[in-house]
N, C-alpha and C positions, 0 to 999 in steps of 0.2 A: 811301738806303733805298727810295726809290720805284723805282729801277732794279732792285733785287733783288726787290722784290715783283712786278714785272712779268715777271721771268724765270721764276718758278715755274709759271704757267699754260702757258707755252711748253714747258717740260720735260715736264709732265704730258701735253700733247698729243702730243709726240713719242713718249713711252712708249706711249700708247694706240694711236698709228698703228703702231708696231712690233709690238705684241701682235696688232692686227687683221691685219697682214700675215702673221704667223706662223700665226694661226688659219686664214687663207685658204689658206696653203700646206699645212697639215695636212689641211684639208678637201679640197683638190684632190688631194692624194696618196691619201687614203682613197677618193675618188671614182674616181681612175684605177685603183687596185687593184681596186675593186668592178667596174669595167667590164672589167678584164682577166679576173677569175675568174667573171664573170657567165655568159658564154657556155659556158665549159667545165663549170661546175657544172650549168647547165641541161641540157647535153648528157649529163652523167653521170647526172643524175636521170632523164632521158628513157630512157637506156639501161637503168638499173635498173628503171624502170617497165615498159619493153617486155620486159626479161628476165623479170621476175616474171609479167607477163601471159602470155608464151609458156609459162612453166613451169606456170601455173595452167590454161591451156587444153590443155596436153599430157597432163595426168593425168586419171584417171577420177573419178567422183563419190565412190567409196569412198576413194580416195587423198586427195581434198580433205577428206573428213570426218576421216581419220586425221591429216592435217596440222593442221587446226584444233584437234582435241582435244590433239595433242601440243604445239602452241603455247600453248594454255591451261594445260596442265600445267606447262610451263616457267615461264610467268608466275606460276602459283600457288606454285611452289617458290621462285622468286627474290623475289617480292613478299609472300610469306606471306599469300596471300588466304584468308580463312576465311569462306566463304559457301556455304551449301547450294544456293542458286540457281546459283552459278557451277559447282559440281560437277555439278549436274543437267544443265546445258547441255553441259558437257564430256563426260560419259558419254553424253548424248543423241547428240552427234556421233559418238562411237565406235560406239554401238549402231546408228545409221543406216548407218554404213559397213559394219558386219558384215552387217546385213540385206540391204543392196543387193548384196552379193556372194553371200550364201548363197541368197537367194530364187530367182534364175534357175537355179542349179544344182539346187535342190530341185524346181523345175517341170520341168526336163529329166529328172530322176530319176523324177518322178511320171508323166510322159508315156511312159516306157518300161515294158514289161510286167514285167521282173524288178525294176525299181525300185519299181513300184507294189506288187508282192508283198512286198518287204522292208518298205516303209513300213506296209502293212496288218498285217504280222506284228508289227511293233513296237507299233502301236496296239492290237492284240489283247492283247499281253502287259500293256500299261499298263492297258487296260480291265479285264482279269481281276483285277489287283491292286487297282484302284479299287473294283470291285464287292465283292471280299472284304473290303476295309477298311470300306466302307459297311455291309456285313452285320454285321461285328463291332461297329460303332457302335450299330446298332439292337439287337443282342443284349445289349450292355452296359447299355442303358437299360431295355429291357422284360423281359429275362430269357428270351425265347423266340426261336425261329428267325425270321430276317428274311423267310423265304418266306411267312409268314402275314401280313405287312404289306408288300405290294408297293409301295403308294404311298409309304409312309415310307422304304422301301429306296431308291426313286428320288430322294426328296428328300434323303436322306443323301448320295447320290452327287453331287447338285447342290451340296450344302454343301462337298464335298471338291474341287470343280473348281478353285478358286483354288490350293489346295495342290499338286494334281497338275500344274497348269499351270506353277507355278514349278519344281517338281521336274523335269519333262520339259525345261523350258527350260535349267535348269542342266546336266542330262545332255547335252543337245545341245551346249551351249557347251564342256563338258569334252571331249566327243568331237571337236568341232571343233579344240580346242587340241591334242589328240593328233595329228590329221591334219596340222595346220599344223607341228607339231614334226617329224613325219616328212618333210613337204615341205621344210622348211628343211635337214634332214639330207641328203636326196638332192640338193638344190640346191647345197649346199656341196661335196658329194662329186663332183658332175659338173662343177663350175665349172672345175677345171683342164683338163678336156677340151673346153672351149669352149662348154659348154651354159649359156646365160644365163637361159633361162626354160623352164618346163614348163607345158603346158596353158594358155598365154596366147596372145592374138592378136598379130599382128605390130604393132610400134609401142608395145607395152606397156612403159613405162619404170619404172625404180627397182624391179625385181622383188625383190631381196634386202631392201632397206630397208622396202619395203611388207610383205613377209612377216614381218619382225621386228616392225613396228608392229602388224600384225594379231594376232600371237601375244600381244604385251604387252597390247593393249586387250581381246582376248578374255578373257585372265586377269583383267584389271581389272574388266570388266563382270560376269564370273562371281562374283567376290568381292563386288562391290557388290550384285548381286541376292541373293546368299546372306545378306549382312548385312541387307538390306531385308526379306527374307522372315523372318529371325529376329526382327527388331524388330517386325514386324507380327504375328508368331505363326503364319505360314502353314506352318511346319514342325512343327506340333504333331502331325500324323499320324505322324511318323517319329521322335518323341522320347518317351522314358519315363524313369522313374527309373534304370533299368538302362542306358539308351542315352545317358546323359549322364555318362560317367566323368570327363570333363575338369572339368565343373562341380562334381562331387562331390569331386574331388581338390582343386580350388581352395578350396571351402568348408571341407574338412577341414583344409587347411593354414592357413586363416585362423583357424579355431577353435583349433587347436593353438598357433598363434602368440600368440593372445590369452591362452590359458591359461599359456603360458610367461612372458609379460610379467607376468601377475598373480602367478605364483609367484616369479619372479626379476625384480623391477622394475629392478635395477641391471645386468642383463645386456644387452649390446648385441645388437640383432637385425639380421639381414641386410637391407639396403635393397632394396626392390623397384623395379624400373624402371617408368617411366611406361607403356611398352608393355604390360607384364604387368598393370598396374592397369587399363588401358583394355580389355585382352582379358578380364579377369575381370569387369569391369562389363558388357561387351557380352554375354558368355555368361550372366551372371545375369539381365540384362534380357530376353534371348531366351527363357530358361526361363520367366520370369514371364509374358511375352507369350504363349508357347505354352500355358501353363496357362489363362490368361484366354480365349484363342481357343477352346480345347477346351471350356471351360465354356459359352461362348456357343453353340457348335455343339450341344452336348447340350441346352441350354435351348430352342433353336429347334426341334430335332427332337422333343423331348418335347411342346412346345406343338402342333406339327403333328400328332403322333399323336393327341393328345387332341381337338383341334378338328376335324380333317378325316378321320382314319382311323377313329376310334372312333365308335360309334353311341350316341346317347342313348336310343333305343328299340329293343328287341330282343324276339324270341320267348322268350329266356331271361330269367327273373326276376333282378333285381339291385337293390341298395339305391338309394334316391333320391339324386340328386346324383352318381351315378357313371356312367361310360360303359363300353361293352363292345365287344370285337372277337371275333366267333365264330371259334374255331380249327377246330372240327369239330362234329359233331352232339352231342357229349357235353361239350365243354369251351369255356370262354370266357376271354378275358383281360379282367379287370376293372380299370378305371383310376379312381383317386380322387385328388382334389386334396388336397395336404397342404403344410405348411410345415416339415416335419421334414428334408427333404433339399434339395439345391441345385436339382434339376430341378423340384421342386414337385408331383410326382405319385408315387403308389404303385401298383405293378403286381402283380397276383396272378392266378394261374390258378385258376378256380373251375369246379365242375361246372355244366352247363347244366340248370337246373330249369325245364322247360316243361310245357305241358299234357299232352304225350305222355310226358315223361320226368320222373317223380318230383317234381312241383310240390308244395311244402309251404308253406302260408301261415303266415308268421311275422310278428311285429311289425316286424322289421328288414328284411324283404324286401318290396319292392313289385314286383309283376309288370308292369313297364313294357312296353308294347306290346300290352296286351290291352284 
């Protein structure tokens, strides 16, 4: 019995020694494999790093911006990233690339005499439309011509600067897209003849892929700016009840659908896709924002007319608490505060009753200015 009891510890020691030897062998094998692949892996990583570094240094700043924006777009699609900050950075890279390419060409065009003439002609057209739009805004508030209110006309033009800035930017981007599309067409057409690039310096790489990325990101930035302008309400100058047929159609279809469900509750209605719902919501919000922005513009302009353009004292008699703007020697624009409308003011053209022209002392008229 004693001999058997003494054998057990010896057996356990042998087993432990065998396990330790096997562990050492496995460890040595792993270490040897690691040593074998360590140098090739390091060389491969160095080659990849050097290759990427060479690629990064060989492309222009605009191409780097397009590459970063496209990489972020791929990450967003595969990882379903839903972050407004992420999208802002992504479109910021794309916009930076577009500006870095367009600005030098714009300066080259501006420094030439024909180019400067074309640019000034385009600016003159935009300025003419902006002045006419500002004049219409003044007329819709006061009921008289904007020529009688020069300061208010200028202030209305300033209020419309953000809208016209966005519109001209969108027009420039759309024109750039058309030019890029024509460039792509001619580039593909001339590629079989050995023409690899047009209007590019020697050493410019990835011409076709850069042109495609430029076209896609120009389209994306245009759509994003259009959506942003609609959400803020900056497109209110170019929208009206008759200028929103898509919104009217969507609203009419929604009303008809609700009426059909009320009349026939058991009838199955056609399912609306998520894209159509989002588009309807976007257009509805854009219309509401445009109405709100337009009302804010009118309120600001009406306050400016009353506080800065109109006179509290005049040679023409007017009721107390009102202000006037002299239109000519015989007429005045009388402005009175009220709470009956959205702007908060009532405008009326009255005859000028002065000491020289038909002054009549009444209880309701106080000859302010005398």
